[in-house]
C-alpha positions as CSV (number, residue, x, y, z in Angstrom):
1,M,141.5,167.3,182.7
2,K,140.0,166.2,179.4
3,P,143.3,165.2,177.9
4,K,144.0,162.9,180.9
5,T,140.6,161.2,180.4
6,L,140.7,160.9,176.6
7,M,144.3,159.6,176.2
8,P,143.7,156.3,178.0
9,A,140.4,155.8,176.1
10,M,142.2,156.3,172.8
11,A,144.9,153.9,173.8
12,I,142.4,151.2,174.7
13,A,140.5,151.7,171.5
14,A,143.8,151.4,169.5
15,G,144.7,148.2,171.4
16,L,141.3,146.7,170.6
17,A,141.7,147.5,166.9
18,V,145.0,145.8,166.7
19,A,143.6,142.7,168.5
20,L,140.7,142.5,166.1
21,A,143.0,142.8,163.1
22,L,144.8,139.6,164.0
23,P,143.9,136.6,161.8
24,A,141.5,134.2,163.6
25,S,143.4,131.0,162.9
26,A,146.2,131.6,165.3
27,D,146.5,132.6,169.0
28,H,149.7,134.4,170.0
29,R,151.6,133.4,173.1
30,R,154.8,134.9,174.5
31,G,157.0,132.9,176.8
32,G,158.2,129.4,177.5
33,G,156.4,126.2,176.4
34,D,155.7,125.1,179.9
35,N,153.4,128.1,180.4
36,W,151.3,127.4,177.4
37,R,147.5,127.2,178.2
38,G,146.1,127.1,174.7
39,G,142.8,125.4,173.9
40,P,142.3,121.8,172.7
41,G,142.8,120.8,169.1
42,G,145.0,122.5,166.5
43,A,148.8,122.7,166.6
44,V,151.3,124.8,168.5
45,L,154.5,125.9,166.8
46,Y,157.5,126.8,169.1
47,A,160.6,128.9,168.2
48,D,162.9,126.5,170.0
49,A,163.4,122.8,170.1
50,G,161.8,120.8,172.9
51,F,158.5,122.8,172.9
52,S,160.1,125.9,174.4
53,G,160.5,129.5,173.5
54,E,157.9,131.8,171.9
55,G,155.0,129.9,170.3
56,I,151.7,130.3,168.5
57,Q,148.7,128.1,168.3
58,I,147.3,127.3,164.8
59,N,143.6,126.2,164.7
60,G,143.2,126.0,160.9
61,A,144.8,126.5,157.5
62,E,147.5,129.2,157.8
63,P,149.0,130.1,154.3
64,D,151.6,132.6,155.5
65,L,153.3,132.6,158.9
66,S,155.0,135.9,158.2
67,R,151.7,137.5,159.3
68,Y,152.5,136.4,162.8
69,R,156.2,137.2,162.4
70,F,156.8,133.5,162.7
71,N,158.0,132.7,159.2
72,D,161.0,130.3,159.2
73,R,161.2,130.4,163.0
74,A,159.6,127.1,164.2
75,S,161.8,124.4,165.7
76,S,159.2,122.2,167.3
77,I,155.5,121.5,167.1
78,V,152.8,120.1,169.4
79,V,150.0,118.3,167.5
80,R,146.8,118.6,169.6
81,G,144.6,116.9,167.0
82,G,144.7,115.2,163.6
83,A,147.6,115.3,161.1
84,W,149.1,118.5,159.7
85,E,150.6,119.4,156.3
86,V,153.7,121.6,157.1
87,C,155.3,123.4,154.1
88,V,158.5,125.3,153.6
89,D,156.9,128.0,151.4
90,A,153.9,130.2,151.8
91,N,150.5,129.1,150.4
92,F,151.3,125.4,151.1
93,R,154.0,125.3,148.3
94,G,157.4,123.8,148.1
95,R,158.3,120.7,150.1
96,C,155.6,119.6,152.5
97,E,155.6,117.0,155.2
98,I,152.7,115.3,157.0
99,I,153.2,115.5,160.8
100,D,150.7,113.6,163.0
101,A,152.4,113.6,166.3
102,S,154.2,116.2,168.5
103,T,157.8,116.6,167.4
104,A,160.4,118.0,169.6
105,R,162.9,118.7,166.8
106,L,161.6,119.7,163.4
107,G,165.1,119.2,162.1
108,D,164.1,115.5,162.0
109,Y,161.9,116.5,159.0
110,R,164.5,119.0,157.7
111,L,162.0,121.7,158.7
112,N,163.9,123.5,161.5
113,D,163.5,127.3,160.9
114,N,162.0,126.3,157.6
115,V,158.2,126.4,158.0
116,S,156.1,129.1,156.2
117,S,152.6,127.6,156.0
118,L,150.6,124.7,157.5
119,R,147.1,123.3,157.5
120,P,145.2,120.2,158.6
121,A,146.2,117.3,156.3
122,G,143.7,116.9,153.5
123,Y,142.3,120.4,154.0
124,D,139.8,121.1,151.2
125,R,141.5,123.3,148.6
126,G,138.3,124.3,147.0
127,H,139.3,122.8,143.6
128,G,136.2,120.7,143.2
129,R,137.1,117.4,141.4
130,D,140.8,118.3,141.1
131,G,141.3,119.0,144.8
132,W,141.8,116.7,147.7
133,R,138.4,115.5,148.7
134,G,136.9,112.3,150.0
135,D,134.0,110.6,151.5
136,R,134.4,112.6,154.6
137,G,134.6,116.1,153.1
138,G,138.3,116.0,152.4
139,N,139.5,115.2,155.9
140,W,142.2,112.8,154.8
141,G,143.8,113.1,158.3
142,R,141.6,110.2,159.4
143,A,143.0,107.9,156.8
144,G,146.4,106.2,157.1
145,L,147.0,106.3,153.4
146,V,145.2,107.9,150.4
147,L,145.8,106.8,146.8
148,F,145.1,109.3,144.0
149,P,144.5,108.5,140.3
150,D,146.4,111.6,139.1
151,S,149.8,113.1,139.9
152,S,150.2,115.8,142.6
153,Q,147.5,114.3,144.8
154,R,144.7,115.2,142.3
155,G,141.5,113.4,141.4
156,Q,139.1,111.4,143.5
157,G,141.3,109.6,146.0
158,I,140.5,106.5,148.0
159,E,141.3,106.1,151.7
160,I,143.2,103.0,152.9
161,S,143.1,102.2,156.6
162,G,144.0,98.5,156.6
163,D,145.4,95.7,154.4
164,V,143.9,95.4,151.0
165,P,144.9,92.3,149.1
166,D,143.2,93.3,145.9
167,L,142.5,96.9,144.8
168,S,140.0,95.6,142.2
169,A,137.5,95.5,145.1
170,Y,137.8,99.3,145.1
171,R,137.9,99.6,141.3
172,F,141.3,101.1,141.8
173,N,143.6,98.3,140.4
174,D,146.6,99.8,138.5
175,R,145.1,103.3,138.8
176,A,147.2,105.1,141.5
177,S,149.6,107.8,140.4
178,S,150.3,109.6,143.7
179,F,149.7,109.1,147.4
180,L,149.5,110.8,150.8
181,V,150.6,108.9,153.9
182,T,149.2,110.5,157.1
183,S,150.1,107.7,159.5
184,G,152.2,104.6,159.5
185,T,154.3,103.0,156.8
186,W,152.9,101.0,153.9
187,I,153.9,98.4,151.4
188,A,152.6,98.8,147.9
189,C,152.8,95.7,145.5
190,E,152.3,95.4,141.8
191,H,150.2,92.2,142.0
192,A,147.3,91.1,144.1
193,D,147.9,89.3,147.4
194,Y,151.1,91.3,148.0
195,R,153.0,89.5,145.2
196,G,155.5,90.8,142.7
197,R,157.7,93.9,143.2
198,C,156.8,95.9,146.3
199,E,157.8,99.4,147.4
200,I,157.6,101.1,150.8
201,L,155.5,104.3,151.1
202,T,156.5,106.6,154.0
203,A,155.0,109.7,155.6
204,G,154.1,112.6,153.4
205,A,152.9,113.2,149.9
206,G,154.6,111.6,146.9
207,E,154.6,110.5,143.3
208,L,154.5,106.8,142.2
209,K,156.3,107.3,138.9
210,P,159.8,107.7,140.3
211,I,159.5,104.3,142.0
212,R,158.1,102.7,138.9
213,M,154.7,102.1,140.5
214,N,152.6,104.6,138.5
215,D,149.3,102.8,137.5
216,N,151.0,99.6,138.8
217,I,149.6,98.9,142.3
218,S,147.3,96.0,142.9
219,S,147.6,95.4,146.6
220,I,148.7,97.3,149.7
221,R,149.3,96.7,153.4
222,R,150.8,98.2,156.5
223,Y,154.5,97.6,157.0
224,S,155.5,95.3,159.8
225,R,158.9,95.2,161.4
226,H,158.6,91.5,161.4
227,G,158.2,91.3,157.6
228,Y,155.6,92.1,155.0
């Protein structure tokens, strides 16, 4: 009789060990998107377009989706809070896009079956002065635009949430070298009051040198479909 009693107990113990071994930043779910009952906040990745198929909920920075057998499998994403930096390679490397709204087809970002890591936009990299950090502890997801003094989104950035006719007020005139757009579309101009040559900055992280705006931005404002 002892083997009949011990075998179930051993199986239960093994199951608990596997469950405890799972990383804490994701909750696994099997089945269709309509049956998802995940908690608030975070993001949910789905294997199929239209928020269907197998999915997992991500509640924080996840450097390697292969740990969940979900590397290069996501086709859609539900954003339950904030903005997310979604990258094609592990450890937040390679091409990354900022996604701040639920997206039924990641192919729109050229990310279909091409996501290996993701994290809340502006997640503190722990690099001190060289990392992304701001007045709110590095949570750049609350800002529509962040300008950085150095390339690759390094240095002490400033958050822009509305029109700024003269960056001298921020002591940031002709200082920006890279940017991060977490929401909206922005117009960056080389002179104050939106004069001179202007360029459009769209969603994601980027460099200003390729568009000849490195250390050459004096004013910035949100883009309007009815004109600048």
